[in-house]
C-alpha positions as MATLAB code, in Angstrom:
seq = 'MKSLYLLAVLAWPLAAQEVDLSFLKGLESKARESSNIDLGPEQMGLIKGFSGLVGGDLSDLATGLRRVKVHTLEFDKDGMYNLAEAENVRTKIKADPKWLSLISIKEKGGFTEILTHRAPNGDVDGFLILTAEPRELTVVNIVGILDLKKLARLGGNFGIPRIELEKAKDKLKDKGNGKDE';
ca = [
     -72.384  -42.772  -97.400;
     -72.242  -45.937  -99.529;
     -69.152  -44.655 -101.332;
     -67.436  -43.993  -97.983;
     -68.252  -47.538  -96.876;
     -66.941  -48.967 -100.170;
     -63.728  -46.970  -99.807;
     -63.240  -48.290  -96.266;
     -63.816  -51.888  -97.411;
     -61.331  -51.511 -100.268;
     -58.696  -49.812  -98.112;
     -58.962  -52.284  -95.225;
     -56.862  -55.077  -96.799;
     -54.098  -52.600  -97.630;
     -53.974  -51.255  -94.101;
     -54.059  -54.749  -92.625;
     -50.601  -55.646  -93.930;
     -48.955  -52.223  -93.741;
     -46.995  -51.856  -90.571;
     -47.080  -48.705  -88.434;
     -43.596  -47.281  -88.936;
     -44.176  -44.041  -87.042;
     -41.287  -44.919  -84.705;
     -38.950  -44.073  -87.626;
     -40.043  -40.417  -87.730;
     -37.245  -38.045  -86.868;
     -34.535  -40.708  -87.103;
     -33.349  -39.664  -90.569;
     -31.947  -36.417  -89.123;
     -29.909  -38.419  -86.578;
     -28.628  -40.964  -89.099;
     -25.296  -40.745  -90.889;
     -26.909  -42.387  -93.924;
     -30.530  -43.088  -94.717;
     -32.622  -44.368  -97.575;
     -36.359  -44.284  -97.876;
     -38.188  -46.039 -100.686;
     -41.967  -45.887 -100.869;
     -43.527  -47.339 -103.996;
     -47.295  -47.222 -104.144;
     -49.632  -48.733 -106.698;
     -48.887  -46.016 -109.232;
     -45.124  -46.639 -109.051;
     -45.254  -50.435 -109.322;
     -44.803  -50.046 -113.065;
     -41.221  -48.994 -112.332;
     -40.334  -52.557 -111.402;
     -41.262  -53.637 -114.926;
     -38.823  -51.092 -116.326;
     -35.991  -52.460 -114.186;
     -36.723  -56.122 -114.942;
     -33.730  -56.510 -117.250;
     -31.416  -55.169 -114.546;
     -32.258  -57.902 -112.059;
     -32.047  -60.838 -114.418;
     -35.519  -61.652 -115.593;
     -39.045  -60.464 -116.028;
     -40.511  -59.252 -112.757;
     -43.685  -57.822 -114.264;
     -45.721  -60.741 -112.886;
     -44.432  -59.922 -109.388;
     -45.267  -56.236 -109.736;
     -48.872  -56.927 -110.682;
     -49.642  -58.450 -107.282;
     -47.965  -55.740 -105.215;
     -49.706  -52.663 -103.842;
     -46.899  -51.066 -101.826;
     -43.204  -51.514 -101.136;
     -41.581  -49.560  -98.302;
     -37.883  -49.808  -97.493;
     -36.227  -47.741  -94.754;
     -32.545  -48.090  -93.932;
     -30.795  -45.950  -91.344;
     -27.115  -46.074  -90.363;
     -25.878  -44.254  -87.266;
     -22.428  -43.115  -86.114;
     -22.816  -44.387  -82.538;
     -24.764  -46.953  -80.565;
     -27.885  -45.636  -78.844;
     -28.825  -43.022  -81.446;
     -32.251  -44.631  -81.806;
     -34.476  -46.386  -79.316;
     -34.085  -50.138  -79.813;
     -37.015  -50.682  -77.427;
     -39.355  -48.963  -79.901;
     -38.263  -51.322  -82.682;
     -38.706  -54.259  -80.288;
     -42.202  -52.994  -79.437;
     -43.169  -53.008  -83.139;
     -41.781  -56.532  -83.445;
     -43.729  -57.756  -80.391;
     -46.987  -56.178  -81.544;
     -46.748  -57.714  -85.030;
     -45.840  -61.171  -83.718;
     -48.912  -61.055  -81.430;
     -51.193  -60.802  -84.478;
     -52.072  -64.377  -85.565;
     -52.243  -63.308  -89.218;
     -48.483  -62.660  -89.169;
     -46.292  -65.777  -89.376;
     -42.672  -65.528  -88.281;
     -40.367  -67.236  -90.783;
     -37.067  -66.276  -89.208;
     -36.483  -64.820  -85.767;
     -32.936  -64.078  -84.662;
     -32.076  -62.415  -81.349;
     -28.549  -61.104  -81.016;
     -26.697  -59.024  -78.451;
     -27.989  -55.508  -78.979;
     -30.400  -56.346  -81.782;
     -32.592  -58.747  -83.698;
     -33.851  -59.766  -87.120;
     -37.449  -60.757  -87.765;
     -38.843  -61.934  -91.104;
     -42.603  -62.441  -91.258;
     -45.367  -63.036  -93.763;
     -48.979  -61.922  -93.506;
     -51.735  -64.361  -94.487;
     -54.958  -63.265  -96.155;
     -58.161  -65.033  -95.092;
     -57.903  -67.247  -98.214;
     -54.377  -68.354  -97.205;
     -52.437  -66.293  -99.753;
     -49.349  -64.456  -98.580;
     -50.400  -60.816  -98.886;
     -47.722  -59.103  -96.825;
     -44.048  -59.446  -96.023;
     -41.939  -57.753  -93.366;
     -38.234  -57.667  -92.576;
     -37.273  -55.819  -89.412;
     -33.573  -55.731  -88.560;
     -32.297  -53.711  -85.628;
     -28.606  -53.499  -84.778;
     -26.856  -51.000  -82.506;
     -25.899  -48.758  -85.449;
     -28.283  -49.824  -88.196;
     -32.027  -50.162  -88.575;
     -33.745  -51.637  -91.634;
     -37.444  -52.136  -92.297;
     -38.885  -53.666  -95.466;
     -42.682  -53.848  -95.691;
     -44.260  -55.284  -98.834;
     -48.036  -55.283  -99.252;
     -49.881  -57.356 -101.835;
     -50.235  -60.905 -103.064;
     -46.761  -62.240 -103.633;
     -44.757  -65.338 -104.324;
     -41.785  -65.590 -101.942;
     -39.584  -67.257 -104.586;
     -40.166  -64.331 -106.945;
     -39.716  -61.879 -104.093;
     -36.303  -63.370 -103.274;
     -35.135  -62.272 -106.744;
     -35.556  -58.648 -105.631;
     -32.992  -59.087 -102.836;
     -29.989  -56.847 -103.338;
     -31.983  -54.521 -105.636;
     -34.087  -51.402 -105.011;
     -32.699  -51.147 -101.461;
     -34.163  -54.525 -100.472;
     -31.623  -56.535  -98.465;
     -30.473  -59.876  -99.859;
     -31.746  -62.604  -97.563;
     -29.750  -65.800  -97.629;
     -32.193  -68.252  -96.106;
     -29.702  -71.109  -95.856;
     -27.284  -68.998  -93.774;
     -30.144  -67.806  -91.560;
     -31.343  -71.397  -91.044;
     -27.789  -72.489  -90.155;
     -27.485  -69.609  -87.686;
     -30.740  -70.592  -85.991;
     -29.644  -74.238  -85.889;
     -26.290  -73.277  -84.325;
     -28.015  -71.175  -81.657;
     -30.335  -74.109  -80.930;
     -27.325  -76.372  -80.390;
     -25.770  -73.955  -77.918;
     -23.233  -72.651  -80.432;
     -22.905  -68.882  -80.446;
     -21.023  -66.747  -82.934;
];
């Protein structure tokens, strides 16, 4: 019984930052294109092997990570997935005070949400990008202690979207001023 309790205590932090992505089940068969990356603790060593490809040593980043999940789905037509389900995931996560929204963009027919998860000691121990557009859906969920500056270096590699924070900030500022693209 003690070993079961210990296992539950050790697994709890991992589950706390992993997002329930069950709404994605079955969507791959509807998608024109899909990619699914799921790197667990045993695969984190792969990042070290690719360090030279992304311009620097990322081994220090890989040591803090426990899981990286990236799902990208592209559809032929609007309405091939339920945007309301993606919105429900977004709403549920934002209601949890441990998740901090960094960027929140609402657009006609979609949204982008970028959030970090805070451990009790204040460290960032989770990261989530959820982008829903009429014909594309992308979810990136990273679990583990991470440095956002180092994490940004992964953008554009391993299926992780490149996030240009300055452009996103400008877009939010323009929307706040009544400007719309």
